[in-house]
C-alpha positions, 0 to 999 in steps of 0.5 A, spaced: 392 762 493 390 754 490 384 756 488 386 761 484 391 757 480 386 752 478 386 752 470 379 752 468 382 748 461 384 742 465 381 736 463 376 732 469 378 726 473 376 720 473 369 722 477 368 728 471 368 734 475 372 740 472 376 744 476 371 749 476 366 745 478 371 744 484 372 751 485 365 753 486 363 747 490 369 749 495 367 756 495 360 754 498 363 753 504 371 754 505 370 752 513 368 745 511 373 744 506 379 747 510 377 742 516 377 736 512 384 738 510 386 739 516 383 732 518 387 728 513 394 732 514 392 730 521 391 722 520 395 722 515 390 719 510 388 721 503 381 719 500 381 713 496 376 715 492 381 720 490 386 716 488 383 713 481 389 715 475 389 715 468 395 713 464 398 719 460 403 719 455 411 722 456 416 725 452 424 724 453 430 728 451 437 727 450 438 724 456 433 721 459 429 716 463 425 712 459 418 712 462 421 716 468 414 719 471 410 712 470 416 708 473 418 713 479 419 707 485 416 709 490 421 707 496 425 712 492 420 717 494 420 715 501 427 715 502 427 722 499 422 724 504 426 721 509 433 724 507 430 731 507 426 730 514 419 731 511 415 733 517 411 727 520 403 729 518 406 731 511 410 724 510 404 719 512 399 724 508 404 722 501 404 715 504 396 715 504 397 718 497 401 713 494 398 707 497 392 703 494 392 707 487 388 704 482 389 705 474 382 705 470 382 705 463 374 706 460 373 704 452 368 702 448 363 702 453 368 697 457 372 698 464 378 696 466 382 696 473 389 695 475 392 697 481 399 700 481 405 701 485 410 706 481 409 712 478 408 719 479 401 722 477 402 726 471 398 732 470 397 732 478 400 738 481 404 733 486 407 729 480 412 733 478 415 735 486 415 727 487 420 726 481 424 732 482 425 729 489 427 722 486 432 726 480 434 731 486 439 725 488 442 725 481 443 732 481 447 732 487 451 727 486 453 729 479 454 736 482 459 732 487 463 729 481 464 736 478 459 735 472 455 741 469 448 738 469 441 741 467 435 738 467 428 739 465 422 734 467 425 727 465 431 730 461 437 731 463 443 735 459 451 733 461 456 737 459 463 736 459 470 739 457 477 736 457 484 738 454 484 732 449 479 727 446 481 721 450 480 725 457 474 728 455 472 720 453 474 718 460 470 724 464 464 722 460 464 715 461 465 716 469 459 720 469 455 716 465 457 709 469 454 713 475 448 715 472 447 707 470 449 706 477 443 711 480 438 708 475 439 701 478 439 703 485 432 707 484 429 702 479 430 707 473 432 705 467 437 711 463 439 712 456 442 716 451 440 718 444 446 718 439 446 722 432 440 727 435 436 730 429 429 733 429 427 729 423 423 724 428 420 731 431 418 733 425 415 726 423 411 726 429 408 733 429 406 732 421 402 726 423 399 729 429 396 735 425 394 730 419 390 726 424 387 731 426 385 735 420 383 728 417 379 726 424 375 733 422 374 732 415 371 725 416 366 728 422 364 733 416 362 729 411 355 728 413 354 735 412 358 735 405 365 736 407 369 742 409 368 749 405 375 752 403 374 757 408 373 752 414 380 748 411 384 755 411 381 756 419 383 749 421 390 750 417 391 757 421 389 755 427 391 748 429 395 745 423 400 751 423 401 752 431 402 744 431 408 743 426 411 750 427 411 748 435 419 750 437 421 751 430 426 756 432 430 750 434 429 745 429 429 750 422 436 748 420 433 741 420 429 744 413 435 744 409 434 736 409 430 734 403 426 728 407 424 734 412 422 738 406 418 732 403 414 731 410 412 739 410 411 740 403 406 733 403 402 736 409 402 743 406 400 741 399 394 736 402 391 741 406 391 746 400 389 742 395 382 742 399 383 749 400 383 751 393 379 745 391 384 743 386 386 736 384 392 731 384 393 731 377 399 732 372 401 736 366 401 731 361 406 729 356 405 736 353 410 738 359 413 732 361 420 734 358 420 741 360 421 745 367 416 749 370 418 756 371 418 756 379 418 762 383 424 763 387 424 760 394 423 765 399 429 763 403 434 764 397 432 772 396 437 777 398 436 780 404 434 787 404 441 790 407 444 786 400 439 788 395 443 794 390 439 800 390 437 802 383 431 805 380 427 806 373 427 812 369 421 814 364 423 816 357 418 818 353 423 820 347 430 820 346 430 827 343 437 831 344 434 836 350 432 829 353 439 826 352 442 832 354 438 832 361 439 825 362 446 826 361 448 819 357 454 816 358 457 809 355 454 804 351 446 803 350 443 796 350 436 796 347 432 789 349 425 787 346 421 781 346 416 778 340 411 773 339 408 773 333 404 766 329 405 762 335 413 763 336 417 767 341 423 771 340 428 776 344 434 780 342 438 785 345 442 791 341 448 795 343 449 801 340 456 806 341 456 813 338 450 812 335 452 806 331 450 799 333 456 795 335 453 788 336 447 784 338 444 778 339 437 774 338 434 768 342 429 763 341 424 761 346 419 756 346 412 757 343 409 756 350 413 762 353 409 769 353 411 776 351 413 777 358 418 772 359 421 774 352 422 781 355 425 779 362 429 774 358 432 779 354 433 784 359 436 778 363 441 777 358 443 784 356 445 785 364 449 779 364 453 782 357 454 788 362 457 784 367 461 780 362 464 787 359 468 792 362 465 798 361 464 802 368 456 805 366 451 802 361 444 804 359 439 799 358 433 801 354 426 797 354 419 798 352 416 793 357 415 797 363 412 791 367 419 788 366 422 793 368 418 795 374 419 787 376 426 788 376 426 794 380 421 792 385 424 791 393 422 784 392 421 779 387 420 772 385 421 771 378 427 767 377 429 771 371 429 778 375 432 774 381 438 772 376 439 779 374 438 782 380 444 778 383 448 780 376 446 787 377 449 786 385 456 783 382 456 789 378 455 795 383 460 791 387 466 792 382 464 799 382 460 799 376 453 801 375 447 800 370 442 804 369 435 802 366 430 806 362 423 805 359 422 808 352 416 808 348 415 802 343 414 804 336 417 812 337 422 811 332 427 810 337 433 807 332 435 802 338 428 800 339 426 799 333 432 795 331 431 790 338 424 789 335 426 787 328 431 782 331 426 779 336 421 778 330 426 775 326 428 770 332 422 768 333 420 767 326 427 765 322 431 762 328 431 754 327 436 752 333 434 750 340 431 754 344 435 759 349 429 758 354 424 753 355 421 754 362 414 754 361 410 759 365 404 758 370 399 760 366 401 755 360 401 750 366 394 752 368 392 752 361 394 745 359 391 742 366 384 745 364 385 743 357 386 736 359 380 736 365 376 739 359 378 733 355 376 728 360 370 731 362 367 731 354 369 724 354 365 722 360 359 727 359 359 724 351 359 717 353 354 717 359 347 715 360 345 720 363 343 727 361 341 726 354 336 732 354 341 737 356 346 734 350 341 736 346 342 743 348 349 743 350 353 738 346 360 741 349 361 742 356 366 748 354 360 751 351 355 750 356 359 753 361 360 759 356 353 760 355 350 758 362 354 764 365 351 769 360 343 768 363 340 767 369 337 760 370 330 759 373 326 754 375 322 754 368 329 754 364 332 749 368 326 744 367 327 745 359 334 744 359 333 737 363 327 735 361 326 734 368 319 738 370 312 738 368 312 733 362 307 728 362 313 723 360 317 725 366 311 725 371 308 718 369 315 715 370 314 717 378 307 715 378 304 722 378 301 721 372 297 716 369 299 717 361 306 719 358 302 721 352 301 728 350 294 731 349 295 733 342 296 725 339 294 719 342 301 716 340 305 722 341 310 722 348 309 729 351 316 730 353 320 737 353 323 735 345 316 733 343 313 740 346 319 744 342 319 741 336 313 738 333 307 739 338 301 742 335 299 746 342 304 750 341 305 751 334 303 759 334 309 760 339 314 756 335 312 760 329 314 766 333 320 764 335 323 761 328 320 768 325 324 772 330 330 768 330 331 765 323 332 758 325 328 752 325 326 750 332 329 743 332 334 739 337 340 740 332 339 748 331 339 749 339 346 749 341 346 755 335 339 759 338 343 759 345 349 761 343 347 768 340 345 773 345 339 776 341 336 769 339 338 766 346 333 771 349 327 769 344 328 762 344 328 762 352 322 766 353 319 761 348 322 755 352 319 758 359 312 759 355 312 752 353 314 749 360 309 754 364 303 751 360 305 744 360 306 744 368 299 747 368 295 742 363 299 737 367 297 739 374 304 740 376 305 745 383 310 749 378 305 751 374 305 759 376 312 760 376 
């Protein structure tokens, strides 16, 4: 039974023997080890070599005993053994177990040893039993006082009840005084926590998880860091379980801003690594604007409270369709428009085939058409909520907005607000019907809404009715800022002068390079690092940097492409095929055009291959 209870994942002792090694050794000769154990019991002796212990950390709870496991008084253990009439042989074994114990600390190649005369050996099988012997006297004494008590390890919870606050206070003070007296008798210091919160627990868990990740990241620097896939694996397998441990108990603490900040900071640091993103700001363009943030998961409606409403597709509002759908009540048509960089939205209300009212809205120029369509739907539903009609029909030509609104779960803030309004309308016993109509199908209401939205975008000069920028715009601003900074560093840098002749703009380089395969010869041409005399001479691989065409001409990539007479025939064929002079000022245009690019790159490969052959470079055969 004992052998089967060995935990194979348990760390080794000071001798380095793991549990599986001990198990295998005992199973080799069970009789020998059984005889040894019986002799130890008979003599009341515990081998000194097995009494070397290591220091362990402890966890404290609501009402605990500070350093309880490390400070358990051995005479208290002895007294409890006598109280419980422990057999003589077991008593002698325990006394031998506790006598002459030693603590060893090894660090950085050094070793320190110190004798100890108190404490339960944490991690051992007997340690919890010894502590329970000490604590049992307190539990019995408190039980005799009529106090409800519950213990877990070195944490003790006391519960009191009373008819009045004064009676409850008196009962509590009486019990705590008894706990302090018991602690003095057993050389233990008891304490109680005031204002218990889970903030320290969250802070400790986040710090522990962050230290684990930082340690792994430091170790991986020697191999070019961690890949995004590995970062995600570490997060799912290590960081998340550490932080989420017992989360069902401390989840209410996430309502505190400080706790949320700690959790967000940890998650964001890992997410930046997993996404290979950068810590950056949106800049002055968005400094006075607010991002259209997705709805927090905690703010979503419970499925049981989500109103059921669907979307109906209407191809044409002809008389037959009108009769089939049995339209009753007013019709509201919505539309959004983005024209000339300006954005507008509108709604128009119709009763008895006549327009009875309308509203137009201006959105900031960075807003999308989808935002305009969704904003118009949101305002139309809000209009219904503020009215008294029992049934209203809302028409839109934006199927994506309607599908977002009617989806079982949506994180869009406008759609979320509209759904809440619909829930309130339904709660009042009223109804909203949603319809999709084809755009520009000569539906009077839809055409009117389109006209109003266009006029709102072009002519409305008031403050914007909606100014939250979408995530796509935020990405666009960040990308533009990154490209500007990259371009500045690229232009002002002292390296890559040859590459700058081909790609003066980094944005153009990204676009062009993604359209063809870079071979070793092409790479030599675009960088100037290859089998050219000037480059080989720089690394002492060739005696002279000059070209065979003239003793005063340095053979670099620009020379062989632009003016070297050795390649005059190839150059003339390239210029005839492209209609562009092969010169450094024309390189970007040659690479940007798809037809000219193929001809020019073929010329570059032929020239570079011949240079490798002439200069004896090992890439001549590529």
